[in-house]
C-alpha positions as CSV (number, residue, x, y, z in Angstrom):
1,M,2.0,-2.8,-18.6
2,K,0.2,-6.1,-18.9
3,H,-1.5,-5.8,-15.5
4,I,-3.3,-2.5,-16.5
5,K,-6.1,-4.4,-18.1
6,Y,-7.3,-5.5,-14.7
7,L,-7.9,-1.9,-13.6
8,F,-11.0,-1.4,-15.8
9,P,-13.4,-3.5,-13.8
10,V,-12.1,-2.0,-10.6
11,I,-12.7,1.6,-11.8
12,C,-16.2,0.6,-13.0
13,F,-17.0,-0.9,-9.6
14,L,-15.8,2.3,-7.8
15,V,-17.9,4.5,-10.1
16,L,-21.0,2.4,-9.7
17,T,-20.6,2.2,-5.9
18,T,-20.2,6.0,-5.6
19,S,-23.0,6.8,-7.9
20,T,-25.4,4.7,-5.8
21,A,-24.2,6.4,-2.6
22,N,-24.6,9.8,-4.2
23,A,-28.1,9.0,-5.3
24,A,-29.1,8.0,-1.8
25,N,-27.6,11.1,-0.3
26,T,-29.4,13.4,-2.8
27,E,-32.7,12.4,-1.1
28,S,-31.3,13.2,2.4
29,D,-31.6,16.5,4.2
30,S,-28.7,15.8,6.5
31,V,-25.7,18.1,6.8
32,V,-23.0,17.6,4.2
33,Y,-19.4,16.9,5.4
34,P,-17.2,17.1,2.3
35,V,-13.8,15.5,2.1
36,P,-10.9,17.9,2.9
37,K,-9.0,19.7,0.2
38,F,-5.8,18.4,1.7
39,A,-4.9,16.0,4.5
40,M,-1.9,14.1,5.9
41,S,-2.0,10.8,7.7
42,V,0.3,8.0,9.0
43,N,-0.4,4.3,9.6
44,P,1.9,3.3,12.5
45,L,0.4,-0.2,12.6
46,G,2.7,-0.9,9.6
47,F,5.6,-1.2,12.0
48,I,4.4,-4.7,12.8
49,Q,3.3,-5.5,9.2
50,F,4.9,-4.4,5.9
51,G,6.0,-1.0,6.9
52,P,4.5,2.3,8.2
53,V,2.6,4.3,5.6
54,L,2.7,8.1,5.2
55,S,-0.1,9.5,3.0
56,G,-1.2,12.7,1.5
57,E,-4.8,13.3,0.3
58,F,-6.1,15.7,-2.3
59,G,-9.9,16.3,-2.4
60,L,-11.5,16.2,-5.9
61,N,-15.1,16.8,-4.9
62,E,-17.3,16.3,-1.8
63,S,-16.8,12.5,-1.7
64,T,-13.7,11.6,-3.7
65,L,-10.0,12.1,-3.1
66,I,-6.7,11.2,-4.6
67,N,-4.2,9.5,-2.3
68,A,-0.4,9.5,-2.7
69,H,1.6,7.6,-0.2
70,M,5.0,6.2,0.8
71,R,5.5,2.9,2.6
72,F,8.7,2.3,4.4
73,S,8.8,-1.4,3.9
74,S,12.1,-2.2,5.6
75,L,10.8,-0.8,8.9
76,G,8.0,-3.4,9.0
77,L,8.4,-6.6,11.0
78,L,6.6,-8.8,8.5
79,S,8.8,-7.5,5.7
80,W,11.7,-9.2,7.4
81,V,9.8,-12.4,8.3
82,I,8.7,-13.2,4.8
83,R,12.2,-12.8,3.4
84,E,13.9,-14.9,6.1
85,T,15.8,-18.0,5.0
86,D,18.1,-20.6,6.6
87,A,21.1,-18.4,5.5
88,G,19.8,-15.6,7.7
89,L,18.6,-12.2,6.5
90,D,21.2,-9.7,7.5
91,E,20.2,-6.5,5.6
92,L,17.0,-5.2,4.0
93,D,16.6,-2.0,2.0
94,A,13.0,-1.7,0.8
95,F,10.7,1.2,-0.1
96,A,7.3,1.5,-1.8
97,F,5.4,4.4,-3.3
98,G,1.9,4.5,-4.8
99,A,-1.3,6.4,-5.5
100,G,-5.0,5.7,-5.9
101,I,-8.5,6.9,-5.5
102,V,-10.7,6.8,-2.5
103,R,-14.5,7.3,-2.4
104,F,-16.5,8.0,0.7
105,M,-20.0,6.6,1.1
106,G,-22.5,9.3,2.1
107,Y,-21.8,12.7,3.6
108,N,-22.1,12.1,7.3
109,Q,-19.3,13.3,9.6
110,N,-18.2,9.7,10.1
111,R,-18.5,7.4,7.1
112,P,-17.2,4.3,5.3
113,Y,-14.9,4.4,2.3
114,I,-13.6,2.2,-0.4
115,G,-10.4,2.7,-2.5
116,F,-8.1,1.2,-5.0
117,F,-4.3,1.8,-5.1
118,L,-1.4,0.9,-7.4
119,E,1.9,0.6,-5.7
120,R,5.5,0.0,-6.7
121,E,8.1,-1.5,-4.3
122,T,11.8,-2.0,-4.8
123,S,13.9,-4.0,-2.3
124,N,17.4,-5.4,-1.8
125,A,18.0,-8.2,0.7
126,V,21.4,-9.5,1.8
127,Y,22.0,-13.0,3.2
128,A,25.0,-14.7,4.9
129,S,26.8,-11.4,5.2
130,G,30.5,-11.7,5.7
131,Y,30.6,-15.3,4.5
132,L,32.1,-16.7,1.2
133,D,28.6,-17.6,0.0
134,E,27.1,-14.2,0.7
135,W,24.3,-13.4,-1.7
136,S,21.7,-10.7,-2.4
137,Q,18.3,-10.5,-4.0
138,D,16.7,-7.5,-5.8
139,N,12.9,-7.4,-6.1
140,K,10.7,-5.1,-8.2
141,T,7.1,-5.5,-7.2
142,T,3.8,-4.1,-8.5
143,V,1.0,-4.2,-5.9
144,F,-2.7,-3.9,-6.6
145,I,-4.5,-2.9,-3.5
146,F,-8.2,-2.6,-2.4
147,N,-8.9,-0.6,0.7
148,I,-12.1,-0.6,2.8
149,G,-12.5,1.2,6.1
150,Y,-14.3,3.7,8.2
151,R,-13.2,7.3,9.0
152,F,-13.9,9.0,12.3
153,N,-13.8,12.8,11.8
154,F,-13.4,15.2,14.7
155,N,-14.3,18.9,14.7
156,D,-10.7,20.1,15.1
157,G,-9.6,18.4,11.8
158,F,-8.2,15.3,13.4
159,F,-9.4,12.0,12.0
160,I,-8.8,8.2,12.4
161,N,-9.1,5.6,9.7
162,T,-9.8,2.0,10.6
163,G,-9.8,-0.6,7.9
164,A,-7.8,-3.1,5.8
165,F,-5.8,-3.3,2.6
166,F,-5.9,-6.5,0.5
167,G,-4.8,-7.4,-3.0
168,G,-2.1,-9.1,-4.9
169,A,1.6,-8.5,-5.7
170,A,3.5,-9.4,-8.9
171,T,7.3,-9.6,-8.4
172,T,10.3,-9.9,-10.7
173,Y,13.5,-10.9,-8.9
174,E,17.2,-11.5,-9.4
175,W,19.7,-12.9,-7.0
176,R,23.4,-13.3,-7.2
177,Y,26.5,-14.3,-5.1
178,K,28.8,-11.5,-4.0
179,Y,31.9,-13.6,-4.8
180,P,30.7,-15.8,-7.7
181,D,34.1,-16.7,-9.1
182,L,35.3,-18.0,-5.7
183,I,32.4,-20.5,-5.4
184,Y,32.3,-21.3,-9.2
185,D,28.7,-20.0,-9.6
186,P,28.9,-16.8,-11.7
187,E,25.4,-16.7,-13.2
188,P,22.7,-14.7,-11.4
189,R,19.2,-16.2,-11.1
190,S,16.0,-14.4,-12.0
191,G,12.3,-15.1,-12.2
192,E,8.8,-13.9,-11.4
193,D,6.4,-14.6,-8.6
194,T,2.9,-13.6,-7.4
195,N,1.6,-13.4,-3.9
196,A,-1.3,-12.1,-1.9
197,F,-0.9,-8.8,0.0
198,G,-2.7,-7.6,3.0
199,M,-2.4,-5.1,5.9
200,F,-4.6,-3.7,8.6
201,E,-5.1,0.0,8.9
202,V,-5.3,2.3,11.9
203,S,-4.2,5.7,10.6
204,F,-4.1,9.0,12.3
205,G,-4.4,12.1,10.3
206,Y,-5.2,15.8,10.1
207,S,-7.2,17.8,7.6
208,F,-6.1,21.3,6.5
């Protein structure tokens, strides 16, 4: 994939940032709080953005974890807003899944983190439903996401993440009329588009 070449500087940045943090903590005598071996979390703030996010985390070492997540795009208010047209958006079926790496800075109980995710979203939107010129658009989107935030850990395993996601989205789309022969427009349209992506995070989770 042509976008993969942009991942190299991101990975280098994450490794350098983590190495610096690890070096600083080596000199510290504070108690070490490693990341959990497994955790689950949900970001309900997505309901008013681009969909709630359900995440699973798998600890690699004391400061690094792998994140795998699902984003229920069609349940987000902004997912509908950005697709609205004069014809009226009647139906939206959208879903995203992704994975990435998250590094925590330091070993305190509460600490900041930085991450990078690659996400894939598919969606189908239907406009002017029930009319002669009803049409639909299919999108396939690759999203590159940076994540910065702060985790508050509690002694019972419960935690809260506060932060933000930001990045860019590359989309290929195709739209067509439902009754092309009746309106003498049989050819579907297709193309590509790029847009910025961003969401705020207030996630609630539990470590096992």
